[in-house]
C-alpha positions in Angstrom: 31.7 26.1 3.1 30.0 23.6 5.3 27.6 24.1 8.2 29.2 26.0 11.0 31.3 28.1 8.5 31.0 31.8 7.6 33.8 33.1 9.9 35.1 36.1 8.1 35.7 39.1 10.4 33.8 37.3 13.2 35.0 37.0 16.8 36.7 33.8 17.9 34.3 31.1 19.1 33.9 31.3 22.9 31.6 28.4 23.7 30.6 29.5 27.3 29.8 33.0 26.0 27.9 31.7 23.1 25.8 29.5 25.4 25.1 32.5 27.6 23.9 34.4 24.6 21.6 31.6 23.4 20.2 31.2 26.9 19.0 34.9 26.7 16.6 34.0 23.8 13.0 34.3 25.1 11.7 30.9 26.5 15.2 29.3 26.4 16.3 27.9 29.7 19.6 26.4 28.8 21.9 25.9 25.8 24.8 23.6 24.9 27.1 24.2 22.0 29.2 21.4 20.5 32.4 22.8 18.9 35.2 21.0 17.2 38.4 22.6 15.8 36.8 26.0 15.6 33.6 24.9 14.0 30.1 24.7 15.6 28.9 21.2 14.9 25.7 21.0 17.0 23.5 23.2 19.2 21.1 21.8 21.8 18.5 24.0 23.3 16.1 23.4 26.2 13.1 25.7 26.3 9.7 26.2 28.0 6.3 26.0 26.4 5.9 29.8 25.8 7.1 29.7 22.1 7.2 27.4 19.2 10.4 25.3 18.9 10.6 26.2 15.2 10.7 29.9 16.1 13.3 29.3 18.7 15.4 27.3 16.2 15.3 30.2 13.8 16.3 32.6 16.6 19.3 30.4 17.4 20.4 30.5 13.7 19.9 34.3 13.5 21.8 35.0 16.7 24.7 32.8 15.8 25.0 34.4 12.4 24.6 38.0 13.6 26.7 37.9 16.7 29.2 35.1 16.1 29.4 34.9 12.3 28.4 31.3 12.4 26.0 30.0 9.7 24.6 26.7 11.1 22.2 24.4 9.2 18.8 24.1 11.0 19.4 20.3 11.0 22.2 20.8 13.5 20.0 22.7 16.0 18.0 20.5 18.4 15.2 22.1 20.5 13.7 20.2 23.4 10.6 21.7 25.0 9.7 21.0 28.6 6.4 21.7 30.4 6.4 24.0 33.4 7.8 22.2 36.4 10.3 20.2 34.3 8.1 17.5 32.9 8.7 16.4 29.4 6.3 17.9 26.8 5.5 16.6 23.4 7.5 18.5 20.9 5.5 18.2 17.6 8.3 19.0 15.2 6.1 17.8 12.3 2.7 18.8 11.2 -0.1 16.8 12.8 -2.6 15.6 10.2 -5.8 13.6 10.9 -7.9 13.7 7.8 -5.9 15.4 5.0 -2.2 15.6 4.1 -0.1 18.8 4.1 -0.3 20.7 0.8 3.2 19.4 -0.3 2.4 15.8 0.4 1.5 13.5 -2.5 -2.0 12.0 -2.7 -2.3 8.4 -1.5 -4.2 5.8 -3.5 -7.4 4.6 -1.8 -6.7 1.7 0.6 -2.9 2.3 0.6 -1.2 3.0 3.9 -1.1 6.7 4.8 0.7 8.6 7.5 -1.6 10.1 10.1 0.6 11.5 12.8 4.2 11.8 13.9 5.2 13.1 17.4 8.3 12.9 19.6 8.6 13.1 23.3 12.1 14.0 24.7 12.8 13.5 28.4 16.4 13.9 29.6 18.6 11.6 27.6 15.8 9.6 26.1 13.4 10.2 23.2 10.3 8.3 22.1 8.7 8.6 18.6 5.0 7.7 18.1 3.8 7.2 14.5 0.3 6.4 13.4 -0.4 4.8 10.1 -3.8 4.1 8.6 -5.0 1.8 5.8 -8.7 1.6 5.0 -10.6 1.7 8.3 -7.6 0.4 10.3 -5.2 2.7 12.2 -2.1 1.5 14.1 0.3 3.5 16.3 3.8 2.3 17.1 6.6 3.6 19.2 10.4 3.6 19.1 12.8 4.7 21.8 16.3 5.9 21.6 18.7 8.9 21.9 17.3 12.4 21.4 19.9 13.7 19.0 18.4 15.1 15.8 19.8 12.1 13.8 18.4 9.8 16.4 15.0 11.4 16.2 14.8 11.0 12.5 15.7 7.3 12.8 13.2 6.8 15.6 10.4 8.3 13.4 11.4 6.0 10.6 11.6 3.0 12.9 8.2 3.6 14.4 6.7 4.1 11.0 8.1 0.7 9.9 6.7 -0.9 13.0 3.2 0.6 12.4 3.3 -0.5 8.8 4.4 -4.0 9.8 1.3 -4.3 12.0 -0.9 -3.5 9.0 1.1 -5.7 6.6 2.7 -8.8 7.9 5.1 -9.0 4.9 6.6 -5.7 6.1 7.0 -7.0 9.6 10.1 -9.0 8.7 11.9 -5.9 7.4 14.5 -3.8 9.2 15.6 -0.2 8.9 19.0 0.2 7.3 19.6 4.0 6.8 17.9 7.4 7.0 19.7 10.2 5.2 18.9 13.8 4.4 20.1 15.1 1.1 19.9 18.5 -0.6 18.1 19.0 -3.8 18.5 22.6 -4.8 16.4 24.7 -2.3 14.6 21.5 -1.1 15.8 18.8 1.3 14.8 15.2 0.9 14.8 12.3 3.4 15.8 9.0 1.8 15.3 5.8 3.8 16.4 2.3 2.9 14.8 -0.9 4.4 16.1 -4.5 3.9 14.4 -7.9 4.1 15.5 -11.5 3.6 13.1 -13.4 1.4 13.4 -16.8 -0.2 17.1 -16.8 0.5 17.7 -13.4 -1.2 18.3 -10.0 0.4 16.0 -7.4 -0.9 16.3 -3.6 -0.4 13.5 -1.1 -0.5 14.1 2.6 -0.6 11.7 5.6 -0.3 12.2 9.3 -0.5 10.0 12.2 0.8 10.6 16.0 0.7 11.0 17.7 4.0 8.5 20.5 3.0 6.2 22.1 5.6 5.9 18.9 7.7 9.6 18.8 8.7 12.3 16.2 8.7 10.6 13.8 11.2 7.4 13.5 9.2 9.5 13.1 6.0 11.5 10.3 7.6 8.2 8.4 8.5 6.7 9.2 5.1 9.8 7.9 3.2 9.3 4.5 4.9 5.7 4.2 3.6 6.9 5.3 0.1 9.5 2.6 0.1 6.7 0.0 -0.2 4.4 1.8 -2.6 4.4 0.4 -6.1 
């Protein structure tokens, strides 16, 4: 059964009541549930800065499962964190790394481009991803703007990573992002990204894959772009 399933002996879905329940979670200020034909497809949460978005996301999953009999994939839960007063706050859904990679990230050969930082700022209906990539003693940060959906944020992270990599390597600067996909691999999820380029009259496609791991999907999306160009 797909995400949004697990309905045995559960109450009928009442979207307004479900949204009121979700809004009672500590630090949550508002909630929006997207339902289609009796299935919960997406959940969008706005919260304050008092708690971690990851913890709130897990609370959302637990509440929906316990009270409504809905088992929703964490990738369908979007959490936007706002500063006090309503300003947009940076929601670091990945793990910020300055000098060393997370434990589950592969070592990078000396001189090869490496991912330094991934961050997303969400404000209203807009999102901006900032990705920093370093090679040797050079570090470049690039931005990409778009919609704040979870799929959109993954694509923004990958796009910004491609822009940063292109600033370090002109040959990559002519490439464009084609697709960013999350696939399951047993208990682990993997982000696979494909990039295309037109060179010498021939279309070339590059693909990279990175495990979600402790860094989260946004970091994996950015990392998969770098891996697409590693030999």
